[in-house]
N, C-alpha and C positions, 0 to 999 in steps of 0.2 A: 156320558161321558165325561160327565164332571162331577159326577160321588166317582168314577173310576181312579180320576186325578185327583179328587180328595183323598182317597183311601192308597194312590202309591204313594205321596208325601208323608203319611203317616209311616208305613210300610217303610219307607228310606229312612223317619229317623226313629229307627230301633235297632238292635245289637243283631247283626245278621252271623249270628254263633248258635250255636246247640246249645239248646238249654237256657237259651240266655235272651229270646225274646221278647219278654215282661217286659223287658228294660229298656230305655233309652238314654245314651249320654243326653248329659244336660244340653250342652250347647247345640246339640243335635236339635234338642225337643223345641227348643226355645225358636231355633233357626226354622224347622217346621211350620211352628204356631205362624212368625213373623208374613211366611211366604205366603200361607194360606189367606191372612188377614190381609196381604196385599192385596191378594187376586180376590178378594170376595168386594174389595172398595172395585175396582175394573169391573167384576161380574157378578153383582149382587143377587139378580135372578137366579143364579142356578148354582156356584159356586159359593155364594153368599148365602142364604136360602139352607145352605145344607149348614155349613157352618156354624149359622146362627141356632136352626132347629137342636141343633146335637153333638158341640163338642162344645164344651161349656168353657174354655179355656179359652176357643179363639172367642168366642162368643165376648167372652170379658176384655180383652184386648181391642173389639170392636167398639165395646162400648165407651172405652177408652178414649176412642177417636171419636165418635158421635156427640160426647160430651166434653170433647178439648178438658179432660179432668187427668190429670199425669197423676193420681195413685189407686192404687188399688183396695179394695172396688171402687169402681167408679160411682157407683149407683148403690146406695145404703137400703136395707129391705124394704120390699114394697108390695102390692099386692100383685095379685099374676097380672099378666099383660093382655091386652086387650085386643091387641092383633090376631090379623086370622090363623097367625102359630102358637097363638096363646097356649092351645090341651098341647100341643105337643112340647114344648118349650117348658109347660111349667113342670113338668117331670125332671126334668135337665138342670134345668136352672133356679138354683134356691139363693135368693138373695141373701145376705151374711155382713151384719157390721164389722166393724173392722177388727172388732174382740176376739168377734167370732171366729174371723179369716184368723190371726195370730196364733190362735187354741187350736184349727184344723192345719196349718201352716206346721206346728211341732209335730202334732198329729203325722202327718204325709213325710214330713221330717226322716221321722225313726221306724214307718213303715219302710221306707225306703231304704233306710241303713240295713235293715236284718235282711233285705233282698238283697243289698250288693255285700251281703257278708256271706251267704248262702253261695251266689253264684262266684265269689273268690274261690270260695272251697272247694265250688263242682272245678270251677277249671285249675286250682292245685292237683286236682287229681289226674288232670287230664295230659292224655301223652301229647306234648306240642313242645315248639322249640323254645325255649329261654325268652328269647325275641318279642316273638306272639304273646304269651305268659306274661313279659311287663308291661306293654302295649295295652292287653286285655285288662288288666290290674288297674294302672293309669287312668282306664277313661270307667271302670267298675267304682273306680275312687270318688267320681262324680256325677254317677246315674241316677237315673232317678225311675220309677215304676210308670209304664208307658199305660195310662186310661184315658186312652181320646174320649170317651164319656162320661168321665167320673168329676170327682169334685175340682173345678177352676183351681189350678195353678196360681201363686202368686207370681208375676212378671219381674224378673233380674232387673237391677236400676239400668242392665246395659240396654235392654229391650225399650223399657218407657222411656228412654232418648231418645234411641229412633224412632220410635214412636211420633213421639213429638218433634223431631225432626222431620220428619215426613209432614206431619202438619202443617208445619213451619213454610215447608219447600214446594208441595205439590199439593196441601188444601186438601187429603184423603176424609177427613173426616168428614167435609162434605159431600164428598162423592154421596159416603152411603148417605147422609139426610137428604138427597134428593130422589133414592131411592123408594118408590111406592109398593113393592112385591118385591121382598118384602119391606115395610113399612121401620126401619130401623129405629128414626127417629122417633114415632110415636111409643115402640113399645118400650122407648127409654123413657118418655114424658109419665106413663102410667108407674114410674118411680117418683113422682113427681109428690103424693101424699105424706111419703116416708122424712123425704127429704123440707117438705113443710114443717110435721111435724117436729123434725129436729133442728128449725128454726126457730120453733115457739109462735108460730104463726096459723094454730087452729088448722080448722079443714081445707083452707084454701089449697087447691092441686095445681094451681101454677105460679101465682104472687110468689109464693118465696124459693124456689128453684132455683139451687145455689149456682147450677151452669149454665143457663140456658141465658142470661143476660152478656154473660160473655163472646157466648157464639154469635149473638147477634151484633155484640161490636164490632166483632171482625167479620164478620156473613151476611152485611143487613135483611140480604133476598131471602132468609132463613126463614122473615115474619109469614113471608106468601106460602111457607109447608103449614106454619101451625095450624094447630084446629082453633076454632074462632072461640072455643072457652076458655082455653088456652090465653089467647092474647087479650080477651075481656079479663081478667085475671093479671096478669101482667099490668097491663095498663090502670086497672084499678087501685095495682099493690104500688106502683109509680106515682103515680097523682093524689092517691092517699097517705104515702108516708113521704112527704118533702123534706124531712129531717135525714132522713137514711141516702135519698137523694143527693140530696146536701152535702152529707159523711162520705160520699163516693163508697158507702156500702156495698158487699156483694149481692144484695138483691135488688140496688137501685139499678133506675136503667137512665140512661143519658137521653138530652133532648133528641138525638140524631136516634137511638133509641124506639122512643117516642114517636119519632114522625117516621118512621120504617112501619112504623105497628101501623099508624094511622092512615098512612097510603094503602096500607092491605085492606 
């Protein structure tokens, strides 16, 4: 049933006009992605598992919620996930740097433009009333190629702001972090080595996570969900770098953060 529902939402986001089914109005595409992300938060075992393992765009939206990171990509390039879904997701989700994302966005935008031009030519040769033609052309001017399992799309600013609002009002990210099947939090933690390297912190897998300290400050109970090696790395990094803590750096943890981990 969950698979059927996901497929139905994806189908509704497409154009329903002969010859245009491979395209989706941009607004409708992002509406469907948000609907699926919202449902994944409340039904992680079924809807969540499907979109996390098979729909890269929706997965990236969920990663923003899990990490409370309001930029894309939320996670920088990393080693393959160590979760039970690793084999499935490794083929579908390829970590990209911000520079790679910009390059791919430009390529996808060009492909979208060419596909829309071809679709407009097709509409122009179709015998339909002028009002319908104008409406289709208006929608095609802002359409994108619908590839549910293709490269992750960069969310528009409106979507990012709405995700942040959802997190502030309902704590949807914490619903995902509480899930164990699939383990969204552990999957995101697997990206820690690249984050550590980016911060110049050597091989530490958790001590230099960019996003985890902020999550712990907002949701201290998250410490109970962390693997023990991650807790140890965070504590060692916190106590071992007093200067960073005193300066309020992103990698530092407050006394509250440390106390909740010690209790854990």
